N, C-alpha and C positions, 0 to 999 in steps of 0.2 A: 107585702111588697118586698120587705127586706129578705124574707125567706126565698122568694124567687131570685133575687140578686145573688144570694148565697149559692143557690143551685147552679146558676150560670158560671160563677167563679170556679166552683168545684169541677164542672165539666171542662172548662178551659184548662185547668191544671192537669186533669187526667189526659187531655189531648197532648199537651206539651210533654208529659212524662212518657207517653208512648213513642214520641218522636226522638226525644233527647235523653232517653233513659240511660242509667249508669252502666247497663250491660252492653252498650254499643262500643265496638273496638275501633272502628274506622271513622276518621274525620277527613273526608275527601275534599281536596281543593278543586277537583274537576275530574272528568272522566272522558275516555275515548274508547273506540272499538278497534281491535287489531284485525289483521286479515283472516284470522281463524274465527272471528265472531265473538271473542271474549271481550268483556268490558274491562278497561284498564283504569284503575283507580289511582289518582295522583296523590302522593303523600310527601311529607317533608322530613328531612333530617337536618339538624342544625348544629350538632356537636358530636365529638368523637367519644369513643369508649362508653357508649350507652346502649341499652337494649330497647328494641322497638318491637311491637306486637303487630301481627298481621294475619289475614285470612285469605286464602286463595282456593280456587277450584277450577273446573274446566271452563266455567263461564266468567270467571273473575280473576284478573291478574292485578298485582299491585306494583306501582312504579314510584320509587322514592327519589326525590330530587336531592342532588349532592353538589355543593359548590366548593371547589378547591381554590383557595387564594394563593397557593404555591404548589409546587410539585410535591406529591406525596406518594409514599409506598404504604399500602394498607391492605387489610384483609376483611372481606365480607363473609360472615359466618351465619348460616341458617340452621336452626334446629326445630324440628316439628314438635309441637307441644300437645296436639290432639289430632285425631283422625288418621287417615291412611296416607298422608301427604309424603311424597318424595319430591323435594323442591329442586328447581333449576334457577340459576342466577345468571342474568344477562346484564352486562354493563354497556350503556349506550352513551354516546356523546351528546352535546347540546342539540344536535340536529337529528337525534334519535337513531343514529347509525350504530349498529352493534360493533363493539371494539374488543369485547372479551366475554367468555361464557364459561360457566362451570356447571356440569350436570351432576345432580345429586345422587347419592348412594343411600338407599333405604330412607332414613328420616333426617338426613343432613346434607348440606352442601357448603363448600367454602371456595372462595375466589381471592387469590392474592395477586395484586397488580401494582404497577407504578404508573402514575399519570401526571401530566403537566397541569398547571393551574387552568381552571375553566369550569364550565357547567356540565354535569353528568346526570345520568339516571341509573338507578339500580332497579331492575325489573325482576320481580319474583313471580314465578308461575309454576304450576305443577308439571313435573316430569310424568308423574302418575298420581292418582288419588286426589284427595283434598283434605283440608284441615287448617289448623292454626299453627303459627310458628313464632319463634323469637329470632330477631335479626340483630347482630352486633357488628359494628364497624370499628376496627381498631387500627391505629397506626402501627407499622412495623419499623422498628428502629433499624436504621442502616448503619452497620458497623464499618467504619472506614479504617482499613488496616494501613500501617506505615509501610512505605515502599522505598526502595532504592532503584534508581534508573540511570542509565548512561545516555547522554545526549551528545550527538556529534554535529558540528557546524563547520563547514557544510557536510551533508550526508553523501555527496557524490564528488569524487575528485579524480584526476587523471594520475597515471603512474608518475611518481616523483612529487606529486602535490601533497599538501598537508591539510589536516582538519583538527579543530580543537575539540577535545572530549571534556565533558563535565559530568561529574558524579553528583546527582541530585538526591536529596532526602525529602520525602513528602509525607504528609499526615503525621508529623511528629506529635506525640501525646503532650498534654499540658505540662507534665512534670519534666519533660525534656530528656535528653540523653547526656550522660557524663562522658561517654566515649563511644567510638565506633571503629570497626575493622572491616576492610574491604579487600577481598582476594579476587584479582582481576585476571582474566585469561584472554588470549588472542592468538591468531595464527602468525607466527613470526616470518613465515614465507611470504605473507601478503602485506604486513604492516610492521612498522617500528614505533615503539612508544618512547617518549622522552619528555623532559621538562615537567615532571609531576610537581604540582604546587598547591599548597593549602589555600582555601578560599575564605577562611575566617568564620565559618558557621559555628565553631566551638569557642568563639571569643578571641580576644587578642592574645598573642603569644601562647598558643596551645602547645602541648607536648606532642611531638610527631615522631613516628617510627616508620621507616619504609624499607622494603626489601625488593630488589630488582629495579627495573625490569630486566629479565633474562629468561631465555628459553620459552618465551610465550606466556609469561605470567609476571605479576608483581603484587605486592601487598602494601597497602597504605593504612596505617593506624593513627588515630588522633584522639586525644583526651583534653578536655578543657582544663586549663590551669586555674588555681586559686578559686575553686568552686564554680567556675564558669561552665555553662552547659549549652547544648544546642536546643533551643526552645521554639524555633520557627523553621518552616520549610525553606530550603535553599540549597546552594552549591556547597559541597564539602571540599572538593579539590578539582583541579583541571589538569589536563595533560595534552601533549601534542602527538598526533598520529601522522606518520609519514607513510604514504603508499609506496610499496615496493614492486608490486606486480598486479596485473589485472585480475579481478575476481570480486567476491563478496566477502568482506572481512567482518566477522562478528566479534564484538567486544562485550564481555559479560563480567560483571562484578558481583560476587556473592557478598552479602552484607550481614554483619552481626553487630548488634548494638547493646549498650549497657545503660540502664538507668542508675546504676551504682552497684558494683560488686559481682554481677553475673551477666553473661552474654546470652542473647537470644537471636536466632536467625529471623530475618524479615524477608518478605518477598522482594525479588529483584527483577528488573527488566533490562535485557541487553539492548545494544544498538548495533546496526549493521551499516558498514561503510561500503558503498558501491565504488569500485575502482575501475576506471575505464582506461583502455590503452590509448594514449595520445598519438594519433596518426600523423604521418608526414605526407607531403604532396610532392610528386615528381611530375614535371611537365617538360615540354619541348616541342620541336618541329623536326620531322623527318620527311624529306622530299623523295618522291618516286612516282613513276607513272602508274603504279599499281597501289592497291590498298596496303597500308603499312600496319603491321601488328607490333606492339611493344610489349615484351614480356619481362617481368621482374622475377629473378630467381634468388632464393635464399642461398646461403653459403654451402648448404648440403645439396644444392642443385635442384631442389624441389621448387615448383612454381608457387610464388607468393600471390601474384596477381597479373592480370594482362589487360591491355587496352587497345582499341582500334583507333588509329588516327583518322581525323576527318578528311574531307576532300582537299584541304590545304596542308595536310600533314601534321596538324596540331594534335597533341594527345595530353591527357591528364590521368594520373592514377594515384591512389593513396595506399599507404602501407605503414606498419609500425616502424618506429625508429630502428635503424640498423644499417649494416653494409650489405649491398646487394650486387648482383650482376644484372645489368639491363641489356637486352638484345632487341634491336629493331630489325624486322625482316619483311620482305615482300617476295612473292613468287618470281624467280628468274633474276634476282638481284643479290649481290654480296651483302651479307649481314653487317650491321654496325654493333659494336659491343663496348660497354663501359662498366665501371664499378662505382656507382654513386653511393655516397654515405648520406643517409637521411637522418636528420635531427628531429627530435620530438617537437611537433607543432610547427615545424618550419617547412618552407617550400624550396625544393631544389629544381633548378632549370637546367636541363641538358643543352649543350650547344646545338645549333641548327646544323643538320648534316644531310647530304644527298647520297642516297644509296647508288651504287654502281650497277648498271644493267649488264647482264650477260651470263651470270652463274645459273644456267638453266638446270643443271643436274644437282645443284646444291652442295657441291663438294668444296666450296670456298675458293675456287680457282676459275677464272674465265679463260677458256682454252679452246682447242680445236674440237674437243668432244661436245662442247656446247654448240659450236657452229654446225657440227654434224647433225645435232638434233633439229636445228632449223631446216637443214637440207632434207632430212627424212620426212619432215612434216610440212614441206613447202606448199603454200596456198591453202593450208588447212587452218582450223581454229584451235585445235588441240595438239599437244598439251598447252594449257594456258600459260605455263611458265615460259614457253618459247615465244609467246606473243608479247614481246618486250614493250612495244609502244601501246599495247592494250587497245588496238583498233579492230580486233576480231579476225585478223588474217596474219598468218606467219609467212613473212616474205623478206625481201632484201632490206626493207626499212628496219626490221628487227636485227638483221645481220649488221647493219650500219651502226646501231646502238652498241651491239656487242663489240664490234671492231674498235670503237672509241675507247673501250676499257680492256682491250685484249692483253692477256697475261697478268692482269691485276689479281691479287689474292687478298683474302680477308680472314677473319673479320676486320672491318674497318675500326680503327681506334675512335672511341666516342667519349668525350669529356662532359 
């Protein structure tokens, strides 16, 4: 009886050894089948910088779970250890959507990626062949380089406006800096620099040397006194930027820093100031029985802008600050002309004026030649300039309007 029990125990042990033998490489948490029909074996990774073993073939893929508690930059490396395997690596998110892939070359594959905290899967499958592999997941240290950057507030101003510039140092190493030198350049046609002032990053009462600003550049150098150093990120100095002309003004500061005894150049980022032309507004009312056009001319007689008055003769137009010639005109009427001075951001209102009917030929005089045009085209609709009352017919009613202003000459003075 005892011998029979011994036989039963021996058979049970043999059965267990066949299922859980030491030669088994895969401890699956579960499995699924992909669209190509291969079985996907789910496996776990719980720590970095370790080596994991796996086996894949055309019918078997392995999917390793990966949990990131914070954003990580890491590399997944696969090396074939036996067989003809050329591996592919797929990185999937928690919903099993593909977010990165690396196709293998011969017997290896590598994928370097940066991902936010969350749940992911690393799927290993054959690009070709089959076999066993080693997988290693390693963090990639991100080196943060020190930088200098210019910050402008505000970043958009009008001509004549000002912005405050700040030179910032970022990613200062633990040992800090004993001194720093900044060579800054800008376009003197667009901006003016003034009021350069230390911000205290190198401690109280630092030693400061400055050169300029002049001809589009200046130098600011600072060293901490009495062994004081810049050990934390922050503002080194500030300055005032005054906009002189419309355009895009870039201010760039090349930075050299010293931890003690020698200078090294660090990366720098410029800032750009958008300078807008501050426009002025001209408005007013010009009365006539025809549509009135108001044209603004520059001093060199080129047209700056034009506007058409509404049915009531009201008009509005905008232009940069300056002195202009404004002309109000209508077909068959004497012009009105003035020289408004427009101030930046202000509104100038011209006096209300009524144009005088009768200058049909446009020579700035109402005379018999204009009356002759009415006679030559009597009871016609054209030319439109002769239809002074704008009723569609040239007749004595138009002559009546002309006669009211007979011998007047222009242009009319317009304030």
